[in-house]
C-alpha positions, 0 to 999 in steps of 0.5 A, a space after each residue: 500500500 502506498 504511503 499516505 499524505 494530505 494534499 492541501 488544496 486552496 483557491 479554486 481547487 477546494 471543490 470536490 469536482 475539481 479534485 475528481 478531475 485531477 484524480 479521474 481525468 477529464 476530456 475537453 468535452 465531458 462535464 468536468 472538462 467543460 468546467 475545468 479543462 482537460 485533465 489526464 488524471 491519475 493511474 490510481 483514481 481511488 477517492 481520498 481516504 479522508 477529507 478535512 477543512 483547514 485554515 492556513 497561516 499563509 496568504 493567497 494572492 492572485 497572480 498571472 493571467 490564466 488563458 482559461 480564466 482570463 485573469 489572475 489565479 490563486 497562489 499560496 505564499 511560500 512563507 507564513 504570515 502571522 494572523 492569517 486564516 486562509 481556508 483550505 481543504 486537505 484530502 488524504 491520498 497516496 503519495 503516488 497520487 499526489 505526485 501525479 496530481 502535482 505533475 498535472 498542476 505543474 504541467 509536467 509530462 512525468 510525475 516526480 518520484 513519490 519518494 522525493 515528496 516523502 523526503 521533503 522536511 517539515 517547512 521544506 520545498 521541492 522544486 518541480 520545474 514546469 509551469 507556474 505551479 512549480 513548487 511543492 511545500 510541506 506544511 504542518 502535519 495534519 493528524 500526524 501525517 505529512 501535508 503537501 501543497 503546490 504553489 509558485 516560486 516565480 515572481 508573477 505579477 499580481 492581477 485581478 481574478 475574473 468573476 467566473 474564477 471567483 465563482 468556482 472558489 465560492 462554490 468550492 468553499 460552500 461545500 464546507 457548510 454541507 452535512 457529511 456522512 460518517 462511515 457508519 452512515 450517521 449524518 454529521 457535520 465536520 467541525 472546522 479544523 486548524 492546520 494541525 487537525 485540531 478543532 477550531 472555534 466558529 468565527 463570526 462572519 465579520 471577523 472571518 471576512 477580516 481575517 481571511 482577506 482575499 477569497 483566493 
């Protein structure tokens, strides 16, 4: 069995359908492909073993100009910013799945060695090369397992996102409020968690908006 780790998504990637496109693949004409573009998928399309909402102590900024979205897209800062609470979603996947997922993000034909991902030290990075999403960052562990995300090390200019891109972000974040079912079939709502997987208090709407900043 492949070693497991958390893939931490943010911005437009927090929605379950976007995750499905990366894992299962999407053609240009299928429903997922029409929304998100073509994805080659992963050899192992097994769904996540667990699903957690987190807050990260790093800011998200909109940079570059996406040909698909027509404006800036979300990138997580390489370094933390104290007091920041950026919404993110973590999926527990095999390292081989994460390797193929980040290769799609970086537009690489060949995925990195899963062992290279496993070797990233806490707080460390791995340079992938390729496109804009060229850097894997290891965040604080979640529930005792490594947590990895992908962002850019490039000095891309900050740009405005389009309404269509922001709508995808809002749709993904709305899933946080939905009721999930546990393994026993009982309805239960997942509590919000901080990056270490601990429960966090419910933040009032006005305070949350002030702390979260941009909806990236």
